[in-house]
C-alpha positions as CSV (number, residue, x, y, z in Angstrom):
1,M,-156.6,323.6,33.7
2,S,-159.9,322.8,35.4
3,K,-158.4,319.7,37.0
4,F,-155.5,321.8,38.4
5,T,-158.0,324.4,39.7
6,K,-160.0,321.6,41.4
7,F,-156.7,320.3,42.9
8,L,-155.9,323.7,44.4
9,A,-159.4,324.1,45.8
10,T,-159.3,320.7,47.4
11,T,-155.9,321.4,48.9
12,A,-157.0,324.7,50.3
13,V,-160.0,323.1,52.0
14,A,-157.7,320.5,53.6
15,L,-155.3,323.2,54.8
16,T,-158.1,325.3,56.2
17,A,-159.5,322.3,58.1
18,S,-156.0,321.5,59.4
19,V,-155.4,325.0,60.6
20,G,-158.9,325.1,62.2
21,A,-158.2,321.9,64.1
22,Y,-154.9,323.2,65.3
23,A,-156.5,326.5,66.5
24,Q,-159.1,324.5,68.4
25,D,-157.1,321.7,70.0
26,V,-154.3,322.8,72.3
27,T,-152.0,320.8,74.5
28,L,-150.3,323.1,77.1
29,N,-146.9,322.3,78.5
30,I,-146.8,322.5,82.3
31,S,-143.4,323.0,84.0
32,S,-143.2,321.5,87.5
33,W,-140.3,321.3,89.8
34,A,-141.4,319.1,92.8
35,P,-141.3,315.3,92.7
36,P,-144.0,313.5,90.7
37,S,-145.4,312.2,94.0
38,H,-145.9,315.7,95.4
39,S,-149.5,316.7,95.8
40,M,-149.2,319.5,93.2
41,N,-148.2,317.0,90.6
42,A,-150.3,314.0,91.8
43,I,-153.5,316.0,92.7
44,M,-153.6,319.6,91.7
45,W,-152.3,319.6,88.1
46,P,-154.2,316.5,87.0
47,K,-157.4,318.0,88.5
48,L,-156.7,321.3,86.6
49,I,-156.3,319.4,83.4
50,E,-159.6,317.7,84.0
51,M,-161.2,321.1,84.7
52,M,-159.8,322.6,81.5
53,E,-160.9,319.7,79.4
54,A,-164.4,319.7,80.8
55,A,-164.8,323.5,80.4
56,T,-163.6,323.5,76.7
57,D,-165.1,320.2,75.6
58,G,-161.7,318.7,75.3
59,K,-160.2,321.5,73.1
60,V,-157.6,322.4,75.8
61,T,-155.6,319.8,77.7
62,A,-152.1,319.8,79.2
63,E,-149.2,317.6,80.2
64,I,-146.6,317.9,83.0
65,K,-142.9,318.3,82.2
66,Y,-140.2,318.0,84.8
67,G,-136.7,319.4,85.0
68,L,-137.1,322.3,82.6
69,A,-135.6,324.8,85.1
70,P,-134.9,325.2,88.8
71,P,-137.8,326.5,91.0
72,P,-136.7,330.2,91.1
73,A,-136.6,330.4,87.3
74,Q,-140.2,329.1,86.7
75,M,-141.8,332.5,85.9
76,D,-139.1,333.4,83.5
77,L,-139.5,330.0,81.8
78,V,-143.1,331.0,81.0
79,L,-142.1,334.6,80.0
80,D,-139.5,333.1,77.6
81,G,-142.1,330.8,76.1
82,A,-140.3,327.6,77.1
83,A,-143.4,326.5,79.1
84,D,-147.1,327.4,78.9
85,M,-147.9,327.0,82.6
86,T,-146.1,326.7,85.9
87,W,-146.3,327.2,89.6
88,T,-144.0,329.4,91.6
89,F,-143.1,329.9,95.3
90,S,-142.8,333.7,95.8
91,G,-140.1,333.4,98.5
92,Y,-137.7,331.9,96.0
93,N,-137.4,335.4,94.4
94,P,-136.7,337.8,97.3
95,G,-137.3,341.4,96.4
96,R,-139.3,340.5,93.3
97,F,-142.5,340.0,95.2
98,V,-143.8,342.0,98.1
99,A,-147.6,341.8,97.9
100,T,-147.4,338.0,98.2
101,K,-146.1,338.3,101.7
102,L,-149.5,339.4,103.0
103,I,-151.0,335.9,102.9
104,E,-147.8,334.4,104.4
105,L,-148.2,336.2,107.8
106,P,-148.6,334.1,110.9
107,G,-151.8,334.2,112.9
108,Y,-154.4,333.5,110.2
109,E,-156.8,330.8,111.3
110,G,-158.1,328.4,108.8
111,S,-157.2,325.8,106.2
112,A,-155.1,326.2,103.1
113,E,-158.3,326.1,101.0
114,A,-159.7,329.1,103.0
115,A,-156.4,331.0,102.8
116,S,-156.1,330.4,99.1
117,V,-159.6,331.7,98.4
118,A,-159.0,334.7,100.6
119,Y,-155.7,335.3,98.8
120,W,-157.4,335.4,95.4
121,R,-160.1,337.8,96.7
122,V,-157.6,340.2,98.3
123,Y,-155.4,340.0,95.2
124,E,-158.3,341.1,93.0
125,A,-159.2,343.9,95.5
126,H,-155.9,345.2,96.6
127,L,-152.8,343.5,95.2
128,K,-153.4,343.0,91.5
129,A,-152.6,346.7,90.6
130,L,-149.0,346.2,91.7
131,D,-148.5,343.9,88.6
132,E,-145.8,341.9,90.3
133,H,-146.3,339.1,87.8
134,K,-145.9,341.4,84.8
135,G,-145.9,339.7,81.5
136,V,-147.6,336.5,82.5
137,K,-151.2,335.6,83.3
138,V,-152.1,334.8,86.9
139,I,-154.6,332.0,86.8
140,G,-154.7,331.1,90.4
141,L,-153.2,331.7,93.8
142,M,-152.7,329.3,96.7
143,T,-151.0,328.8,100.1
144,H,-149.8,325.7,101.8
145,G,-150.9,324.9,105.3
146,P,-149.2,326.3,108.5
147,G,-145.4,326.2,108.2
148,Q,-143.8,324.2,111.1
149,F,-140.3,323.3,112.3
150,H,-138.7,320.0,111.4
151,S,-135.2,319.1,112.7
152,N,-132.7,316.2,113.0
153,K,-131.9,317.5,116.5
154,P,-134.2,317.3,119.5
155,I,-136.4,320.4,120.1
156,N,-138.1,320.9,123.4
157,T,-138.8,324.6,123.4
158,M,-138.7,327.4,120.8
159,A,-135.5,328.7,122.3
160,D,-133.7,325.4,121.2
161,M,-134.1,326.6,117.6
162,S,-131.7,329.5,117.9
163,G,-128.5,329.0,116.0
164,M,-129.7,326.0,114.1
165,K,-128.7,325.8,110.4
166,T,-132.2,325.8,108.9
167,R,-133.4,325.6,105.3
168,I,-135.8,328.5,104.9
169,G,-137.9,329.0,101.7
170,G,-137.9,332.8,101.9
171,G,-140.6,335.4,102.2
172,V,-142.2,335.7,105.6
173,A,-140.6,332.4,106.6
174,G,-137.3,334.2,106.3
175,D,-138.5,337.1,108.4
176,V,-139.7,334.8,111.1
177,G,-136.5,332.8,110.9
178,A,-134.4,335.8,111.5
179,E,-136.4,336.7,114.6
180,L,-136.0,333.1,115.9
181,G,-132.3,333.3,115.5
182,L,-132.1,330.6,112.8
183,V,-129.1,330.4,110.5
184,G,-130.8,330.5,107.2
185,I,-129.8,328.2,104.3
186,R,-131.4,328.7,100.9
187,V,-132.0,325.6,98.9
188,P,-135.1,324.7,96.8
189,A,-137.5,322.2,98.3
190,P,-136.4,319.3,96.1
191,K,-133.0,319.5,97.7
192,V,-134.2,319.4,101.3
193,Y,-133.8,315.7,101.9
194,E,-130.1,315.6,100.8
195,T,-129.4,318.8,102.6
196,L,-130.6,317.4,105.9
197,D,-129.3,313.9,105.2
198,S,-125.8,315.3,104.6
199,G,-125.7,317.4,107.7
200,A,-125.5,320.6,105.8
201,A,-128.6,321.7,107.6
202,D,-130.0,320.9,111.0
203,A,-133.7,321.7,110.3
204,V,-136.2,323.0,107.8
205,T,-139.3,325.1,107.9
206,M,-142.2,323.5,105.9
207,P,-145.8,322.6,106.2
208,A,-146.8,319.1,107.3
209,E,-147.0,317.8,103.8
210,G,-143.2,317.8,103.5
211,R,-143.1,315.0,106.1
212,K,-144.4,312.7,103.4
213,S,-143.7,314.3,100.0
214,F,-140.0,315.2,100.9
215,K,-139.6,312.2,103.3
216,L,-138.8,314.4,106.3
217,T,-139.8,311.5,108.6
218,E,-136.5,309.9,107.6
219,V,-134.2,313.0,108.0
220,A,-136.0,315.3,110.4
221,E,-137.4,313.0,113.1
222,N,-138.3,315.9,115.4
223,Y,-141.5,317.8,114.5
224,Y,-142.3,321.0,116.5
225,T,-145.7,322.6,115.9
226,M,-146.9,326.1,116.6
227,P,-150.8,326.6,116.6
228,G,-151.5,328.3,113.2
229,G,-147.9,327.8,112.2
230,F,-144.9,330.1,112.0
231,Y,-145.9,331.3,108.5
232,R,-147.7,330.2,105.3
233,G,-146.2,330.0,101.8
234,A,-147.5,332.0,98.8
235,F,-147.7,330.3,95.5
236,S,-148.8,331.6,92.1
237,L,-150.2,329.5,89.2
238,L,-149.2,331.1,86.0
239,M,-149.9,330.9,82.3
240,S,-148.2,332.4,79.2
241,Q,-150.3,335.5,78.3
242,E,-149.3,335.0,74.7
243,K,-150.6,331.4,74.8
244,F,-153.8,332.4,76.4
245,D,-154.4,335.2,73.9
246,A,-153.9,332.8,71.0
247,L,-156.9,330.7,72.2
248,P,-160.3,331.3,70.5
249,A,-162.5,333.8,72.3
250,D,-165.1,331.2,73.4
251,T,-162.3,329.0,74.8
252,Q,-160.8,331.9,76.8
253,A,-164.2,332.7,78.2
254,A,-164.9,329.2,79.3
255,L,-161.5,328.9,81.1
256,E,-162.0,332.3,82.8
257,S,-165.5,331.6,84.0
258,E,-165.2,327.9,84.9
259,V,-161.6,327.2,85.8
260,F,-159.2,330.1,86.4
261,G,-159.3,332.4,89.4
262,E,-161.2,331.6,92.5
263,A,-162.2,328.1,91.4
264,L,-158.6,327.0,90.7
265,S,-157.4,328.7,93.9
266,R,-159.9,326.8,96.0
267,M,-159.1,323.5,94.4
268,A,-155.3,324.1,94.8
269,G,-155.7,325.0,98.4
270,A,-157.8,321.9,99.1
271,A,-155.0,319.8,97.5
272,W,-152.5,321.3,100.0
273,D,-154.9,320.4,102.9
274,A,-155.0,316.8,101.7
275,A,-151.2,316.7,101.4
276,D,-150.9,318.2,105.0
277,A,-153.2,315.5,106.3
278,A,-151.1,312.8,104.6
279,G,-147.9,314.3,106.1
280,V,-149.4,314.2,109.6
281,K,-150.6,310.6,109.1
282,A,-147.1,309.6,107.9
283,T,-145.6,311.2,111.0
284,M,-148.0,309.5,113.4
285,E,-147.2,306.2,111.8
286,S,-143.5,306.7,112.3
287,D,-141.3,306.8,115.5
288,N,-140.8,310.5,115.1
289,V,-141.0,312.9,118.1
290,V,-143.8,315.5,118.0
291,V,-143.6,318.5,120.3
292,E,-146.4,321.0,120.6
293,A,-145.6,324.6,121.5
294,S,-146.1,325.3,125.2
295,A,-148.2,328.3,126.5
296,D,-144.9,330.1,127.1
297,D,-143.7,329.5,123.6
298,I,-147.0,330.6,122.1
299,A,-146.8,333.8,124.0
300,A,-143.2,334.4,123.0
301,F,-144.0,333.8,119.4
302,K,-146.9,336.2,119.4
303,V,-144.4,339.0,120.1
304,I,-142.4,337.9,117.1
305,A,-145.5,337.5,114.9
306,D,-146.7,341.0,115.8
307,K,-143.3,342.4,114.8
308,V,-143.3,340.6,111.5
309,I,-146.9,341.6,110.7
310,A,-146.1,345.2,111.3
311,S,-143.0,345.1,109.1
312,V,-144.9,343.5,106.2
313,K,-147.7,346.0,106.5
314,A,-145.1,348.7,106.2
315,E,-143.6,347.1,103.1
316,L,-147.1,346.9,101.5
317,A,-147.9,350.5,102.4
318,A,-144.7,351.7,100.8
319,K,-145.9,350.1,97.6
320,G,-149.2,352.0,97.8
321,V,-151.3,349.2,99.2
322,D,-153.9,350.0,101.9
323,A,-152.2,347.4,104.1
324,E,-154.6,347.6,107.0
325,A,-157.6,347.1,104.8
326,A,-155.9,344.2,102.9
327,Y,-154.9,342.5,106.1
328,A,-158.4,342.9,107.6
329,M,-159.9,341.5,104.3
330,V,-157.8,338.3,104.5
331,Q,-158.9,337.7,108.1
332,A,-162.6,338.4,107.2
333,E,-162.5,336.2,104.1
334,M,-160.9,333.3,106.0
335,A,-163.5,333.6,108.7
336,K,-166.2,332.9,106.2
């Protein structure tokens, strides 16, 4: 009987050790929907994994999974527990997100890094209370650089865009597109190349990074740029709240203080800046045509921008947000 008791005790110790190791060492599954070569997959996610490993002494790591769901379904994927982390573009879910449109407005001056930090700070101060990401944990917020116009037809002035079948991501890009007279086509970013190549669309609105990551230099040889861009794009970095809550308290604290929030937002925005620079470089090394907005076009677009800004402010105010204060905060934070 004593031998059997000893066996049970030894087994219990082994099981306890195994459970302890499982609780301490976690590999998170990241769902991503852009190509592996995209800056988010080539730069941002690997850097985030490094940051999590460093902050938790290797107890938390992650791996990227592709093809788990289309871009608009990413948040629901995390809500359902099919993935632990993901990134979403708010414009893919029209009507679901309103607060995110604040950072997408045209006219902000500064890099994607500056905009992403400003976005996080204004989210904490003004937007978080709306709980638009209900059920998941927001671990970071980011924007891409200025959204520009890319077409497979020549563009000399902004007026030439009117009537063009244009892939538009949604959000403020959609609002601006309507004012420009674009015929909007909704397809996710990974489908842009084939949509343009097939002639189903004449143009696309995207930041400069798309000229490399989505090979727009091959199917949208005309690149029209507006100073500051026509819009920006709002992205959310999300984690399963249940998965986070299951982590040990010290691990949670390390991730919150050293990785998530402003630190992650800053890093993600900087990754977009690097990708935009690569997109510009690829364009300059090609035989593409680059047209910069004229003074007349800049003045004409300001009228459109002011209209869109007023409309989005009204949307925010209707949700109970102090829209004027939130808008001013973004401008002030980016100016820093």
